[in-house]
BAFI-3210 file (N, C-alpha, C; in Angstrom, 3 decimals, decimal comma, padded with zeros to 6 digits):
// residues 314
n [1|2|3|4|5|6|7|8|9|10|11|12|13|14|15|16|17|18|19|20|21|22|23|24|25|26|27|28|29|30|31|32|33|34|35|36|37|38|39|40|41|42|43|44|45|46|47|48|49|50|51|52|53|54|55|56|57|58|59|60|61|62|63|64|65|66|67|68|69|70|71|72|73|74|75|76|77|78|79|80|81|82|83|84|85|86|87|88|89|90|91|92|93|94|95|96|97|98|99|100|101|102|103|104|105|106|107|108|109|110|111|112|113|114|115|116|117|118|119|120|121|122|123|124|125|126|127|128|129|130|131|132|133|134|135|136|137|138|139|140|141|142|143|144|145|146|147|148|149|150|151|152|153|154|155|156|157|158|159|160|161|162|163|164|165|166|167|168|169|170|171|172|173|174|175|176|177|178|179|180|181|182|183|184|185|186|187|188|189|190|191|192|193|194|195|196|197|198|199|200|201|202|203|204|205|206|207|208|209|210|211|212|213|214|215|216|217|218|219|220|221|222|223|224|225|226|227|228|229|230|231|232|233|234|235|236|237|238|239|240|241|242|243|244|245|246|247|248|249|250|251|252|253|254|255|256|257|258|259|260|261|262|263|264|265|266|267|268|269|270|271|272|273|274|275|276|277|278|279|280|281|282|283|284|285|286|287|288|289|290|291|292|293|294|295|296|297|298|299|300|301|302|303|304|305|306|307|308|309|310|311|312|313|314]
n.u [103,715|101,725|101,243|099,610|098,653|095,908|094,305|092,175|090,090|088,518|086,172|086,880|089,337|092,527|092,909|095,713|096,885|099,315|098,025|097,219|097,008|095,109|093,547|094,819|095,693|098,748|100,483|099,565|098,758|097,356|096,351|094,883|092,517|092,906|090,326|089,035|091,059|092,005|094,801|096,494|094,911|095,517|098,467|098,832|097,697|099,635|102,078|101,341|101,658|104,014|105,221|104,434|105,088|108,086|108,943|107,970|107,530|105,481|102,968|100,587|098,365|095,177|092,235|090,108|087,112|084,988|082,136|081,614|083,266|084,472|084,171|086,424|088,500|089,660|089,335|087,350|084,773|082,656|082,799|081,462|081,972|084,384|086,933|087,653|086,411|086,344|088,929|091,887|092,782|094,164|095,834|097,716|098,665|099,865|101,997|103,721|104,316|105,287|104,009|101,117|097,791|094,665|090,813|088,823|084,909|084,174|082,348|081,923|084,648|084,698|082,359|083,422|085,747|083,920|082,452|084,787|086,546|084,333|081,606|079,809|081,675|082,071|079,427|078,331|076,659|075,907|074,630|075,469|075,684|076,454|075,482|075,706|076,722|075,843|073,701|075,652|076,158|077,583|077,652|077,255|077,741|077,461|080,194|081,249|082,509|079,638|079,989|078,647|078,204|079,126|080,011|079,092|077,435|075,504|074,426|072,575|071,859|070,456|068,389|064,486|062,363|060,423|058,464|058,729|059,791|061,751|064,930|067,406|071,242|072,094|070,807|067,950|064,339|063,288|065,452|066,660|068,715|067,379|065,763|066,852|069,603|071,943|071,698|069,049|068,331|068,506|066,830|064,119|064,081|064,289|062,179|060,101|061,111|060,347|057,698|056,727|058,084|057,660|057,125|059,697|061,899|063,719|065,421|066,241|067,440|069,965|070,659|072,035|069,745|069,290|067,821|068,848|071,096|070,872|071,326|071,853|073,543|072,724|070,106|070,399|072,000|070,056|067,917|069,392|068,616|066,046|064,101|060,879|060,603|063,055|063,105|061,116|062,339|064,143|062,230|060,615|062,970|064,339|061,851|061,554|064,219|063,758|061,888|063,439|065,703|063,722|063,196|065,604|065,900|064,246|065,289|067,893|068,245|069,831|071,753|072,880|072,088|074,173|075,208|076,556|078,923|078,521|076,279|075,447|076,858|074,444|073,372|071,239|068,944|068,700|068,748|066,834|064,219|064,854|064,804|062,276|060,452|061,492|061,186|058,203|057,848|058,726|058,778|056,909|058,088|057,619|057,680|060,416|063,976|064,488|066,650|069,195|069,825|072,565|074,869|078,264|081,260|083,872|084,542|086,859|088,678|088,271|087,305|090,097|091,415|089,210|089,908|092,705|092,434|091,283|092,959|094,483|093,362|093,777]
n.v [027,125|029,701|030,279|031,259|032,544|031,713|033,328|032,446|034,213|033,601|033,938|032,264|030,751|031,249|030,227|028,963|029,109|027,839|027,440|026,306|026,689|024,860|024,497|022,894|022,372|023,185|023,593|023,938|026,398|027,012|029,000|030,196|032,507|035,920|037,511|039,855|041,879|044,107|044,774|042,711|040,305|041,070|040,858|038,157|037,446|038,641|036,632|034,141|034,113|035,253|032,922|030,860|031,965|031,168|028,976|028,709|030,342|033,144|034,734|036,186|037,223|035,967|037,490|035,889|037,405|037,353|040,089|043,096|044,127|046,551|047,463|047,837|045,685|045,765|047,431|047,293|047,770|047,049|045,626|042,444|040,313|041,007|043,549|045,542|047,433|049,669|049,096|049,614|046,928|045,115|046,777|047,588|044,628|044,176|045,641|044,884|042,282|042,475|041,656|041,514|042,173|041,226|041,729|039,666|039,214|036,727|034,459|034,856|034,014|031,126|030,676|031,044|029,075|026,437|027,182|027,021|024,676|022,790|021,304|023,125|022,814|023,621|024,815|027,326|029,373|030,040|029,469|030,350|029,249|029,935|028,269|029,335|030,074|032,605|033,549|033,338|034,636|033,866|034,531|033,891|034,747|033,651|032,520|034,742|036,166|037,867|040,910|043,156|046,743|048,147|046,141|044,944|042,641|039,726|039,317|036,845|036,202|038,314|038,952|040,203|037,713|037,804|039,808|042,280|040,807|038,461|040,241|041,740|041,656|043,302|045,540|045,645|043,745|040,705|039,161|036,730|035,272|034,824|033,526|031,010|030,139|028,695|029,521|030,138|028,148|027,135|029,098|028,261|026,114|026,509|027,894|025,693|024,124|026,144|026,502|024,084|021,921|019,059|018,010|018,782|017,207|015,278|017,244|019,504|017,277|016,838|019,070|019,301|019,809|022,488|025,176|027,207|026,733|025,215|024,596|025,068|022,789|020,827|020,546|019,322|016,940|015,378|015,599|013,511|011,441|010,971|012,632|014,326|016,640|017,965|017,311|019,304|021,901|021,886|021,624|024,080|025,844|025,033|025,743|028,120|028,578|027,290|029,349|031,481|030,987|030,747|032,614|034,152|033,063|033,483|035,673|035,523|032,547|030,441|027,821|025,883|025,199|025,684|023,932|025,006|025,633|024,971|024,131|022,525|020,286|018,458|017,480|015,323|015,631|018,775|019,028|017,567|018,612|021,348|021,469|020,606|022,675|024,628|023,987|023,658|026,759|028,043|030,124|029,754|026,528|024,056|024,804|025,364|024,767|021,680|022,905|022,001|021,250|021,005|019,799|021,253|020,254|021,277|021,306|021,944|023,754|025,037|027,890|029,400|028,668|029,701|032,318|032,688|031,638|033,644|036,187|035,999|036,943|039,697]
n.w [157,941|159,619|163,210|166,127|169,373|171,639|173,928|176,395|179,081|181,759|184,077|186,670|185,429|183,436|180,217|177,896|174,311|171,943|168,412|165,380|162,076|161,256|163,521|165,343|168,516|170,232|172,145|175,980|178,615|181,837|183,936|187,467|187,869|188,223|188,811|190,125|189,839|187,979|187,038|187,679|186,207|183,481|183,608|184,019|181,697|179,850|180,856|180,810|177,815|176,923|178,081|176,574|174,233|173,947|173,001|170,297|166,912|166,269|165,392|165,925|168,771|170,241|172,017|173,754|175,697|178,274|177,735|176,277|173,255|172,005|168,182|167,184|167,935|170,024|172,390|175,620|175,863|177,709|180,384|181,945|183,653|184,919|185,749|183,587|181,990|179,649|178,879|176,732|176,013|174,073|173,149|175,717|176,431|173,509|173,993|175,708|175,153|172,980|170,139|167,660|168,840|169,304|170,705|171,353|171,553|174,085|173,567|170,596|169,902|170,952|169,077|166,596|166,632|166,100|164,127|162,318|163,390|164,489|165,107|163,495|161,145|157,371|156,968|155,864|157,230|160,535|163,990|166,980|169,912|173,420|176,844|179,647|182,882|181,948|178,559|175,879|172,338|169,070|165,450|162,457|159,014|155,623|156,045|157,355|160,260|162,325|163,742|164,109|164,201|166,070|167,613|168,836|168,149|168,274|171,036|171,933|174,329|175,277|173,924|174,346|175,758|177,571|177,947|180,621|182,297|184,118|186,067|184,683|184,647|182,717|182,572|181,840|181,731|181,453|179,544|177,405|178,871|181,451|181,610|180,759|181,423|183,177|186,026|185,621|185,532|188,122|189,626|188,898|190,373|192,983|193,146|192,847|194,825|197,361|196,964|196,428|198,284|198,717|196,527|195,080|196,419|195,825|194,580|196,517|198,718|197,412|197,118|199,978|201,787|201,977|201,178|200,112|198,568|196,566|192,553|189,354|188,608|191,178|189,909|187,349|188,033|189,306|187,550|185,440|187,375|186,495|188,015|188,333|188,990|188,275|185,358|184,722|185,524|183,643|181,427|181,704|181,203|178,566|177,403|177,000|175,530|173,212|172,165|171,855|170,120|167,819|167,212|166,632|164,210|162,485|161,490|160,927|159,525|159,725|158,876|160,379|164,062|166,659|170,127|172,589|175,910|179,534|180,214|178,652|178,513|180,071|177,681|175,932|177,673|177,894|175,134|173,928|174,211|173,649|171,070|170,461|171,354|169,931|167,051|167,354|167,631|165,598|162,511|159,393|159,559|158,484|155,797|155,321|154,905|157,067|159,705|162,065|165,238|167,463|169,611|170,585|169,707|169,962|172,576|175,874|175,028|173,209|172,923|173,240|171,074|168,952|169,568|168,728|165,951|164,959|165,282|163,437|161,162|160,606]
ca.u [102,292|101,567|101,583|098,916|098,332|094,649|094,035|090,692|089,704|087,207|085,935|087,788|090,846|093,050|093,939|096,161|097,420|099,727|097,093|098,013|096,512|094,592|092,563|095,259|096,324|100,256|100,694|098,485|098,785|096,831|096,244|093,591|091,696|092,500|089,014|088,325|091,992|092,312|096,188|096,749|094,263|096,635|099,651|098,375|097,315|100,978|102,853|101,010|101,669|105,339|105,521|104,064|106,095|109,468|108,930|107,367|107,566|104,246|102,278|099,941|097,721|093,595|092,450|088,499|087,080|083,080|081,781|080,785|083,776|084,585|084,290|088,172|088,906|090,697|088,591|086,447|083,228|081,796|083,017|080,077|082,050|086,039|087,015|088,383|085,632|086,886|090,559|092,189|093,145|095,130|097,328|098,378|098,745|101,069|103,089|104,317|104,358|105,929|103,225|099,721|096,999|093,460|090,608|086,834|084,149|084,464|081,138|082,581|085,668|084,236|081,790|084,265|085,945|083,010|082,143|085,909|086,608|083,891|080,119|079,092|082,629|081,605|078,336|078,709|075,515|075,145|074,252|076,502|075,018|076,841|074,442|076,505|076,193|074,417|073,991|076,022|076,033|077,932|076,613|078,240|076,906|078,307|081,434|082,074|081,762|079,109|080,599|077,722|078,348|079,818|080,963|078,028|076,309|075,428|073,735|071,336|071,250|069,871|066,878|063,731|061,519|059,317|058,513|058,856|059,720|062,857|065,666|068,984|072,385|072,004|069,524|066,636|063,909|063,126|066,386|066,496|069,357|066,883|065,114|067,610|070,820|071,992|071,207|067,926|067,654|068,588|065,791|063,061|064,275|064,631|060,633|059,340|061,330|059,673|056,267|056,179|058,990|057,198|057,587|061,211|062,154|065,198|066,999|066,438|068,512|071,012|071,404|071,995|068,666|069,275|067,259|069,567|072,420|070,116|071,773|072,191|074,195|071,870|068,871|070,798|071,719|068,372|067,431|069,946|068,651|064,772|063,571|060,062|060,582|064,254|062,745|059,881|062,515|064,454|061,183|060,695|064,107|064,113|060,978|062,084|065,355|063,906|061,684|064,911|066,231|062,985|063,406|067,149|066,013|063,359|066,018|069,175|068,070|071,023|071,772|072,494|072,462|075,202|074,376|077,640|078,513|078,780|074,647|075,275|076,993|073,417|073,146|069,890|068,143|068,495|068,678|065,375|063,111|064,893|064,185|060,588|059,913|062,383|060,300|056,738|057,766|060,000|058,317|057,261|058,977|056,998|058,014|061,456|064,417|065,453|067,705|069,318|070,421|073,303|075,967|079,375|082,495|085,609|085,699|086,979|089,762|087,476|087,527|091,071|091,342|088,764|090,832|093,737|092,653|090,401|093,726|095,176|092,832|093,518]
ca.v [027,185|030,481|030,170|031,954|032,120|032,302|033,396|032,724|034,773|033,338|033,958|031,411|030,654|031,855|029,615|030,060|027,638|027,921|026,744|026,152|027,106|023,888|024,496|022,125|023,120|022,472|023,315|025,253|026,977|027,493|030,225|030,593|034,007|037,338|037,761|040,828|042,956|044,467|044,723|041,188|040,004|041,620|040,641|036,959|037,266|038,462|035,869|032,943|034,707|035,058|031,367|029,843|032,878|031,237|027,686|028,934|031,255|033,127|035,603|036,869|037,153|036,498|037,063|035,752|037,583|038,150|041,530|044,202|044,772|047,196|046,959|048,167|044,518|046,085|048,206|046,508|048,915|046,955|044,316|041,845|040,045|041,363|044,898|046,330|048,397|050,687|049,722|049,125|045,775|044,707|047,884|046,856|043,414|043,591|046,404|043,985|040,981|042,276|040,809|041,746|040,964|041,272|041,086|039,167|038,581|034,757|033,855|035,155|033,375|029,725|030,066|030,891|027,757|025,555|026,994|026,497|023,064|021,767|021,070|023,793|023,071|023,413|025,583|029,251|030,079|029,110|030,518|029,295|029,755|028,700|028,375|028,348|031,197|033,218|032,907|034,051|033,823|033,805|034,656|033,187|034,636|033,745|032,321|035,535|036,423|038,822|041,547|044,286|047,981|048,667|045,500|044,104|041,746|038,210|039,070|036,584|036,439|040,055|039,600|040,124|036,958|038,060|041,373|043,104|039,451|039,033|041,449|041,085|042,131|044,401|046,873|045,705|042,827|039,472|038,622|035,141|034,397|035,237|032,041|029,739|030,009|027,667|030,491|030,480|026,632|027,258|029,758|027,373|024,595|027,424|028,501|024,734|023,909|027,053|026,028|022,531|021,053|017,469|017,489|018,927|016,585|015,212|018,287|019,225|016,291|016,954|020,413|019,036|020,263|023,570|025,481|028,254|025,610|024,519|025,339|024,150|021,293|020,483|020,027|018,345|015,776|015,411|015,168|012,725|010,647|010,575|013,020|014,258|017,981|018,938|018,072|019,858|022,762|021,977|021,810|025,290|026,437|024,575|026,259|029,796|028,216|027,271|030,582|032,705|030,678|030,510|034,026|034,541|032,161|034,504|036,893|034,960|031,591|029,654|026,369|024,783|026,149|024,654|024,377|024,569|026,074|024,419|023,712|021,648|019,045|017,667|016,129|015,042|016,730|019,987|019,220|017,103|019,655|022,736|020,880|020,534|024,108|025,402|023,870|024,212|028,115|028,446|030,575|028,733|025,711|023,383|024,922|025,237|023,125|021,569|023,683|020,977|021,700|019,591|019,940|021,909|019,652|021,880|021,240|023,408|024,505|026,032|029,597|030,094|028,350|030,188|033,334|032,372|031,801|035,366|036,936|035,870|037,815|041,159]
ca.w [158,358|160,792|164,575|166,589|170,282|171,661|175,685|176,931|179,998|182,266|185,660|187,385|184,300|182,200|179,283|176,777|173,618|170,710|167,903|163,668|161,014|161,227|165,006|166,517|169,633|170,280|173,840|176,323|179,516|182,431|185,293|187,629|187,173|189,424|187,950|190,422|189,933|186,840|186,650|187,725|184,903|182,457|183,826|184,067|180,533|179,650|181,392|179,779|176,449|176,698|178,243|175,117|172,860|173,962|172,350|168,849|166,066|166,652|164,808|166,718|169,907|170,341|173,365|174,064|177,034|178,414|177,584|174,899|172,926|170,653|166,508|167,026|168,332|170,814|173,655|176,041|176,332|178,950|180,995|182,072|184,936|184,613|186,093|182,582|181,079|179,042|178,643|175,660|176,113|172,745|172,720|176,924|175,996|172,832|174,265|176,656|174,651|171,484|169,177|167,684|169,736|168,751|171,530|170,663|172,729|174,393|172,456|169,023|169,709|170,766|168,025|165,700|166,619|166,363|162,640|161,572|163,142|164,854|165,186|161,710|160,099|156,192|156,855|155,700|158,001|162,018|165,008|168,073|171,610|174,886|177,558|181,250|183,964|180,967|177,523|174,717|170,921|167,865|164,043|161,174|158,154|154,209|156,019|158,132|161,714|162,236|164,909|164,287|163,720|167,605|167,910|170,400|167,429|168,818|172,396|171,738|175,787|175,428|173,318|175,290|175,850|178,245|178,423|182,159|183,597|185,262|185,657|184,164|185,198|181,670|182,832|181,115|182,046|180,458|178,527|177,241|179,625|182,607|181,630|179,537|181,656|184,194|186,826|185,886|185,833|190,000|190,004|188,582|191,109|193,993|193,256|193,228|196,408|198,048|197,280|196,568|198,496|198,743|194,615|194,606|197,965|195,631|194,340|197,950|199,566|196,694|197,999|201,177|202,497|202,404|199,420|199,358|198,075|194,958|191,767|187,970|188,656|191,463|188,972|186,046|188,578|190,138|185,987|185,181|187,590|186,043|188,663|187,485|189,375|188,024|184,527|184,589|185,707|182,556|180,470|181,735|180,482|177,439|176,692|176,078|175,108|171,988|171,624|172,089|168,984|166,493|167,165|166,213|162,964|161,530|160,853|160,327|158,922|159,733|158,250|161,962|165,247|167,653|171,447|173,724|177,173|180,196|180,334|176,959|179,177|180,248|176,835|175,700|178,927|177,352|173,419|173,029|174,682|172,891|170,045|170,128|171,295|168,676|165,859|167,355|167,413|164,385|161,566|158,315|160,203|157,583|154,588|155,272|154,877|158,516|160,498|162,862|166,289|167,506|170,565|170,305|169,143|170,533|174,219|176,725|174,295|171,853|172,896|173,111|169,123|168,214|169,480|168,295|164,245|164,277|165,364|162,150|160,197|161,103]
c.u [102,548|100,892|100,753|098,703|097,155|094,734|092,375|090,336|088,634|087,306|086,606|088,938|091,241|093,568|094,195|096,661|097,918|098,739|098,021|096,664|095,247|093,556|093,606|096,087|097,733|100,836|100,024|099,442|098,086|096,801|095,228|093,802|091,935|091,235|088,653|089,681|092,171|093,519|096,552|096,248|095,622|097,734|099,592|098,502|099,277|101,847|102,768|101,137|103,105|105,542|105,737|104,905|107,209|109,946|108,625|107,097|105,792|103,943|101,842|099,338|096,228|093,756|090,554|087,890|085,564|082,950|081,832|082,488|083,884|084,666|086,190|089,182|090,223|090,435|087,646|085,523|082,641|081,884|081,890|080,754|083,564|085,853|087,625|087,713|086,184|088,489|090,934|093,313|094,472|096,360|098,395|098,892|100,265|101,880|104,264|104,883|105,193|105,078|101,399|098,676|096,040|092,507|089,038|086,339|084,459|083,579|081,676|083,713|085,291|083,315|082,260|084,972|085,134|082,629|083,384|086,300|085,725|082,209|079,500|080,081|081,667|079,777|079,072|077,598|075,091|074,887|074,930|075,979|075,432|075,604|075,589|076,052|074,787|074,431|074,842|075,874|076,736|077,305|077,768|077,383|077,651|079,622|082,106|081,373|080,977|079,096|079,375|078,512|079,737|080,826|080,186|076,724|076,506|074,757|073,169|070,480|070,252|068,687|065,679|062,742|060,127|059,058|057,605|058,971|061,298|063,880|067,015|069,937|072,757|071,549|068,236|065,514|063,251|063,929|066,355|067,311|068,830|066,620|065,933|069,556|070,897|071,675|070,210|067,137|067,458|067,230|064,684|062,884|063,793|062,636|059,988|059,472|060,615|058,448|055,933|057,073|058,822|058,020|059,057|062,269|063,485|066,152|067,181|067,516|069,604|071,680|071,519|070,613|068,075|068,958|067,875|070,889|071,632|070,369|071,431|072,411|073,442|070,694|069,722|071,483|070,492|067,695|068,097|069,308|066,658|063,541|062,485|060,405|061,648|063,595|061,960|060,572|063,556|063,244|060,978|061,697|064,149|062,848|060,916|063,528|064,821|062,921|062,243|065,467|065,488|062,813|064,331|066,839|065,070|064,334|067,184|069,224|069,104|070,543|071,998|072,671|072,828|075,193|076,287|077,670|078,044|077,306|074,684|076,070|075,482|072,948|071,610|068,192|067,471|068,122|067,371|064,183|062,940|064,515|062,760|060,201|060,197|061,259|058,817|056,486|058,293|059,051|058,396|057,776|058,637|057,800|059,456|062,648|064,920|066,474|068,220|069,898|071,078|074,627|077,224|080,816|083,854|086,189|085,962|087,952|089,225|087,254|089,058|091,806|090,458|089,605|092,202|093,819|091,885|091,916|094,871|094,796|092,765|093,437]
c.v [028,448|029,745|031,261|031,720|032,681|032,536|033,414|032,912|034,214|033,565|033,426|031,127|031,283|030,665|029,552|028,963|028,269|027,122|027,150|026,257|025,945|023,552|023,474|022,709|022,379|022,375|024,380|025,117|027,535|027,976|030,380|032,295|034,351|038,097|039,161|042,133|043,018|044,348|043,200|040,229|040,154|040,913|038,824|036,567|037,125|037,326|034,770|033,044|034,710|033,481|030,747|030,522|031,739|030,013|027,684|030,353|031,791|034,500|036,864|036,221|036,907|036,780|036,989|036,621|038,234|039,682|041,975|044,729|045,291|046,985|047,167|046,789|044,833|046,930|047,457|047,114|048,446|045,407|043,625|041,400|040,495|043,086|045,710|047,104|049,648|050,764|048,947|047,886|044,953|045,677|047,617|045,771|043,508|044,761|045,718|042,546|040,691|041,659|041,803|041,472|041,965|041,029|040,652|038,899|036,835|034,029|033,966|034,432|031,769|029,280|030,250|029,220|026,643|025,872|026,434|024,866|022,294|021,242|021,551|024,072|022,591|023,891|027,162|030,321|029,491|030,203|029,374|030,420|028,969|029,421|028,078|029,537|032,210|032,890|033,935|033,661|034,235|033,919|034,375|033,485|035,119|033,694|033,525|035,768|037,912|039,994|042,750|045,911|048,816|047,579|044,416|043,294|040,197|038,060|038,200|036,621|037,483|040,343|039,325|038,826|036,715|039,208|042,040|042,018|040,146|039,717|041,073|042,102|043,518|045,911|046,779|044,513|042,148|039,321|037,409|034,812|034,415|034,046|031,201|029,650|028,894|028,431|030,248|028,717|026,699|027,713|028,843|026,307|025,537|027,626|027,257|024,218|024,824|026,841|024,939|021,786|019,650|017,259|017,936|018,110|016,208|016,223|019,174|018,599|016,476|018,211|020,333|019,405|021,822|024,429|026,596|027,847|024,598|025,263|024,097|023,079|020,688|019,533|019,357|017,106|015,163|014,393|013,855|011,267|010,316|011,510|014,076|016,152|019,268|018,680|018,554|021,577|022,905|021,740|023,302|026,475|026,625|025,515|027,862|029,843|028,404|028,602|031,392|032,313|030,824|032,510|034,569|034,129|032,661|035,562|036,214|033,908|031,019|028,444|025,404|025,930|024,838|025,098|024,184|025,191|024,681|023,092|022,495|020,151|018,261|016,994|016,137|015,646|017,626|019,827|018,970|018,141|020,802|022,771|020,814|021,761|024,557|025,328|023,734|026,000|029,140|028,602|029,827|027,644|024,633|023,484|025,514|024,279|022,780|022,223|022,207|021,643|020,911|020,401|020,085|020,301|019,906|021,736|022,493|024,115|025,527|027,500|030,110|029,468|029,169|032,160|033,637|032,643|032,714|036,219|037,069|036,793|039,146|041,867]
c.w [159,878|161,949|165,024|168,335|170,962|173,537|175,683|178,170|180,471|183,864|186,706|186,803|183,750|181,220|178,276|175,902|172,679|169,496|166,424|163,092|160,870|162,570|165,666|167,551|169,863|171,811|174,456|177,881|180,358|183,604|186,075|187,448|188,600|188,558|188,987|190,474|188,615|185,981|186,832|186,645|183,913|182,546|183,775|182,564|179,381|180,042|180,891|178,515|176,180|177,280|176,863|173,282|172,765|173,363|170,736|168,282|165,985|165,848|165,167|167,933|169,851|171,202|173,884|175,792|177,111|178,533|176,307|174,305|171,907|169,213|166,251|167,438|169,137|172,263|173,873|176,560|177,056|178,889|181,821|183,634|185,350|185,082|184,733|181,392|180,922|178,913|177,433|175,623|175,178|173,059|174,265|176,496|175,068|172,979|175,066|176,002|172,769|170,237|168,640|168,511|169,432|169,759|171,012|171,575|172,910|173,477|171,386|169,004|169,580|169,658|167,033|165,230|166,123|164,613|162,147|161,690|163,861|164,565|163,324|160,884|158,416|155,885|156,923|156,928|158,907|162,724|165,951|168,875|172,828|176,034|178,773|182,075|183,411|179,718|176,591|173,282|170,271|166,662|163,386|159,740|157,007|154,545|156,752|159,641|161,521|163,862|164,939|163,866|164,872|167,685|168,728|169,119|167,967|170,068|172,468|173,185|176,003|174,842|174,416|174,719|176,487|178,955|179,775|182,669|184,126|184,741|185,342|184,455|183,774|182,082|182,496|181,593|180,955|179,538|178,217|178,248|181,113|183,033|180,641|180,162|182,868|185,254|186,907|185,903|187,666|190,307|189,923|189,743|192,560|194,185|193,498|194,569|197,771|197,989|197,117|196,916|198,447|196,996|194,450|195,722|197,150|195,407|196,101|198,729|198,654|197,007|199,541|202,579|202,488|200,720|198,960|198,341|196,739|193,832|190,179|188,211|189,556|190,912|187,861|186,825|188,953|188,380|185,698|185,663|187,316|186,767|188,393|187,891|188,484|186,190|183,856|184,837|184,043|181,318|180,073|180,673|179,021|176,345|175,588|175,488|173,474|171,382|170,897|170,487|167,843|166,144|166,177|164,107|162,253|161,074|160,126|159,105|158,698|159,092|159,555|163,081|166,072|169,270|172,411|174,984|178,355|180,746|179,072|177,563|179,644|179,100|176,141|176,236|178,002|175,914|173,356|173,105|174,092|171,556|169,348|170,204|170,646|167,227|166,016|167,389|166,443|163,341|160,586|158,756|159,380|155,977|154,344|155,641|156,744|159,056|162,028|164,046|167,364|168,848|169,861|170,383|169,743|171,695|174,890|176,281|173,228|171,867|172,990|171,494|168,690|167,999|168,643|166,318|164,182|164,575|164,108|161,123|160,874|159,877]
res [m|a|l|s|i|g|v|d|v|g|g|t|k|i|a|a|g|v|v|n|e|e|g|k|v|l|e|t|v|r|r|d|s|p|a|k|e|r|q|a|i|i|d|t|i|v|a|v|t|k|k|l|k|e|g|y|d|v|a|a|v|g|i|g|a|a|g|f|v|s|s|d|r|n|t|m|a|h|g|t|n|l|d|w|t|g|m|r|i|g|d|v|v|s|k|q|v|g|l|p|v|v|v|e|n|d|a|n|a|f|g|w|a|e|a|r|f|g|a|a|r|g|r|r|n|a|l|i|v|a|i|g|t|g|v|g|g|a|l|v|v|d|g|r|l|v|r|g|a|a|g|f|g|g|e|i|g|h|i|t|v|v|p|g|g|r|p|c|g|c|g|l|r|g|c|l|e|r|y|s|a|g|t|a|l|g|i|n|a|w|e|l|a|k|f|r|p|g|y|a|k|r|m|l|e|l|a|g|g|d|i|n|q|i|s|g|k|t|v|t|a|a|a|r|e|g|d|p|a|a|l|e|c|y|e|q|l|t|h|w|l|g|v|g|l|a|d|m|c|a|i|l|d|p|e|i|i|v|i|a|g|g|l|a|e|a|g|n|i|l|l|e|p|t|k|k|s|f|y|a|n|l|t|a|g|k|a|r|p|l|i|p|i|v|l|a|e|g|g|q|e|a|g|l|v|g|a|a|d|l|a|r|q|v]
***
C-alpha cells in the first residue's frame, strides 16, 4: 500500500503526517510555525518530513499552504500569509528530502480530504468551504479537484457580494470573506459595541470591557449563551455566506456543500441561519434537488490528509 506524507503549513503551526491510501494517519509530527521567516519555514517542513520518512517507505510528499499556488503544483504565485511568493517550494523541498513533492492550496487540500474520506465521500460534485480568519474553498467536479487554468480556482472567499464594500487584502472591495469570515464576525460585534454598547453588553464583558479586544471567539462565546446581540452578528455573517454559496451553486450545481474551518465549531449557530439564507437565495431552489449543507468530518488533520492523498496523484 502506497504511503505519502502530508504537510499542513499554517501561520501558527506546521503539522505533518504519514497517510495511507485509505486516508488513515499513521504518525504525526507538529512544530510551531516560523511564519515570518521564509528559510525557517522551509527548514521546518524539511525537518518534519525527514523525521517521518525515517520510519516508513514513502512515495511522495504533499504540502498544503495558504496562497495562490500555480498550476504547476510547485510555485507559490502569491503567498497570502507566509513570505514565499514566487518560490518554487516543491523543488526546494524535494531536493532536500529526496522525494517527489507537490504543493497545493490549503483549502484544496482539506477540501479533497472531505471529498475522499469525509462528509462528501461518495459524491462526485461537491463544494467545500473553510471559514476561519478568511474564507477558502475547494471545488470537486465529476470526482476531480478543479484548480483552473492558472491554479487559482476555488477562491470563493473573493467573489464580490457587496460591490464597493469593505476593503479586502486581495486589493478589491466587498469580497465574501470580508463579510463571512471570523474577522467579519468581530467587525460586526465591534460596530454594535461602538454604537449600541448597552445592547452589546455581554460581548463587551467577555472582552474585558475593551471594545478593541472583541473577536470572533468573543461573539461565539456570547452566542452560545443565547445573547441576542451576538446572534445578530451571526445573522449578518450567515446572510452573506448564504448569498455567496447560492451564487456558487448557480454555476457549479454541487450535490453537497461542506462547511469546515474554525468558525464551523459554532455548529448550528452558524449552520442553521446559513441554510435559511442559502435556500432563500438559491436560483430555482424549489425546482432543483435539495443541496444539503453539512459540517466537515475530517477534523484538524484534514489538511495534511488531503495534501498527502493529492501527492499520490502526480
